[in-house]
N, C-alpha and C positions, 0 to 999 in steps of 0.2 A: 467628250464635251463640245468642242468647235463645231463638230458636225451638227449636234443638237440645237446650238444657238444660230448656226446659218439657217436651218430651216425654220428657226422662229423667226429670225428676221425676215426671210422670205415670205412667209404665212402673214406678217403683219404688213409689209409692204407692197406685195404684188397685187392683192385685190384691190385694193384703193388705187391703185395706177391703173386698171383696167376701167375703173368707174371715172376718172378725171383724165382722159388722154391729153387735154389741152392746158393742163395748169403749167405755170411758168417753172423754169428751172430752180429758182428759190425755192417754191412751196413743194416740189418735188424732192428737193434734197432736206427740205425739213421733215418731209415725211420719213425720209429714210433715217434721218437722225433720230427720230422719235421711235421708230421700229428698232434700231439699234439699241439704244437705252434700255426699252422695254424687255428686249430679249436677253440682255444682260442682268437685268433685276430678276429675271425668272429662271436663269440656267446658271450664272456664275455663282458661285457660295462667296458668302460674306467672310473674308478672312479675319478671324479673330486675333486681336492685339495680343502676342505672348507677354508676359510677365518675365523682366529679366531676373534670371536665377543668378544668387550670389554663390560664390565658391563654397562660403561657409554653411550654406543649406544643402551640399551635394551629399548624399547618403553614405559616401564612405566618409567623408569628413565628419560628418554626425555621428557615425559608429566609432571613428577613433576618438571623439570627444567623450562620448560615453565611457569609453573605456578609461580615459584618462581620469575621469571625474570619480569612476569607481576605484581606480587605483589610489588617487588622492584621500578619499574617505578611508581607505583601508589603512594608507600609511598614517593618517591622523590619529586613528585608534591605536594603532602599533607601529611605532617608529623604529622597529629593527631594520637590519640593513637589508634584508630581503627585500621588504616592502618598499624601500627607498630605491632600490634598483628597477622593481616593476615599474614604479611611478617614473622613474626617469627615462626608461623606455617607452612607455606611454605617451611623454611628452614629445619624445624624437620622432615616434611614430606618427603623432598628429601632426608634426610640422612636415614631414615626408609625404604624408597625403595630402596636405594642402598645396604643397609645391607641385606634387604631379597633376593634381586636378587644375592648378592654374595653367601649368604647361600644355594639358590636352586641350582648354580652351583656347588658349593662345594659337595653337597648332591649327585647331578648327577654324578659327577667325582667319588665319592666313590663308588657308585652302579656299575660304570663301571671297577673299579679296582678289585671289588668283583667278577663281571662275568668274565672279562679276567683271574682271578685268577683259578676259577673254570675250565675255558676251557684251562688252562695249557698256556695261552698267556703271559709268564712272562715278556717279552720285553715290550709289551702294558701297562701291569701294573705298570712296573716301570717309563715308561714314563709318565703316569698320574701321578704317585706319586711323581715325580721330577717337575712337572707343579704344582702340589698342594702345595708343599713346597718352590717352587721357586728354587729348586736347580739348579745350573749350569750344562750346559752339560758337557760331558767327555773333558779334554785337546786334540786338536788335533794339529799334527805335521806333518812335512815333513821328511823323511829319508834322510840322506845325500848324495848327489850325484849332481853332474854338469847338468847330463842330465836325461831323463826319462829312457833311456836303462842302466845308471849305476845305479840308484835307485832299477830297476827290478832286477839287477845282485845282488845288497846287500840284497834284500830280499831274492833273492834264496840261496844265500851263508848262511844266517842267518837261515834259516828253515831247510836246508839241514844239517847243523850242528845239529839242535836240534832233528831231526826225526834219526840222526845216520846212520852207515853204513849197508848193507845189511847183513844177516846173512852168517857167513863161513861154508859152507858144506863141509867137507872132504870126506865123503863116501855117495855118493848119493842112492846107493842100499842097504845101511845099513839095515838088518832085524829089525823090531820093534818086542820085545817081548809081547805075547797077555796077557793081566792081567785079563780081564774078557772074560770068553766065550759067554755069553748071556747079554747083556744090555736091551733088551727090546726095542729097538730102531728101528724105521721104516727106511728102506734103498730104499723103492721103490720111485717112482714119488710122487711128491707133489700132493693132491687132492685138491677140493673146500673147504672141511670143513677146512683143515689144512690152506689154504690161507687166509680164511676168519677170522680165529682165531689171524692170524698175522695181519691182516688188522685192527681188533680192537685197537691194540696196536699204531696205527698212531694217532698223534695229529694234529688237523687242526690250520693253522697258521706258522707252524715250516718253516725254511728256506730248500730249496731244494738243491740238488746238483748240478753238472755241466749239467746235462741234462736237468734241467729247469722244471722238471716234479714234481709238488708241490703234498703235500699230500692230497689235496682236490680232485684231479683228482683220485687218487687210491681209495680213500675212498667212493667217492659219485658216480663216473661214473662205475657201477658195470657191465656195458656192457662189459668192457674192461678185465674183469677177465680172460677170455680165452686166450688173448694174452700174458698177463703178466706170466700166468702161465706156460705158452709154453716156455716164457724166461728163466723161472726159472728151468724148468724140462729138458730143453736142457744143461743149465749150470751144473745141478747135475748129469744127466745121461751121456751125451755125451762130456760134458766139454767145449761146446761151450759158453764161456763167452763174453758178449760183452766188447770191450776195454773202452768203456764210464763208466763202473762199477769201473773202477781202477783209474779214475780222481778224484782228491779230490780238492775242492776249499777250500784254506787256508784263512781264513781272520784274519788280525793281530789286536790285542786287546792290547793297551797300559796300561802298568803298572806304572811305576813312573821314575823320574829321566829325563835324556834329551831324547826327542822323536825323535831326529835324529839320535839316535843309534838303529841298529835292536836289540841289545841285552836287551832292554828295552820294547820289546813286545813278547807276547805269541800268539800262533796261535790257531784257531778252525778251524778243518777239517769238510766240508759239504761234504757228498758223496751221492750217488744216493739212492733215497728211493727204488725203486725199488730192488737194489742190498740188501738193508737192510731186504726187505721182503723176499728175497730168503735165507738169514743167519738165519732168524727167525725159 
């Protein structure tokens, strides 16, 4: 599937690149985002949301319950000792079956937690742990404000205060004293070896930035390496950085107290994973 998606992205991106050789890095990266989204829509199947199955709906539990109902009906018609014993055994069988189904489900979830932990999918791990322990979900609230625009303004003011003011630079052309003459750091273009080393640090299942390009595309669609390396080298050598790399999605995380107040939220910034590759 990843090979098919790679071909789809290349088919959507490269023909337009040949037609517009002088476009800016922002426009070029915007086309890459559109090509990636279009390829995902045509190739990646939509995962249907599975309905949570109750233990009582398991076929073994259903069969044991039907057996109990039949035994109870027989006992009500004829209350002799033999029918009573069959009825008691049917009740015991239902209880044992239900416990066995519960244990199987619990062991399955524990294995999923261990697998998610190994793959660094900590969000999924905690979701499973909360399900196992019947822990309630995090409290949800709505920021104060009579309209949506007012609430957006309150979010903006809150996080703007948290991030602080831009640094004050008095002398932009101030000369920086050299401390070490030779640090042994390469300052030429990024090569394939460096990119592959950076790619290994990517963790699948993590959230992407504003550009919507997930880590799975960067890690598995290796046919796109040339395009991504071109973006990184243009930013390094020519200073042509796509504006999309400077956009961050701030996700508010509730702390404690009144959730109508922005001061009771902290933020997590999600940036472009392609830009992170460039920084590594």
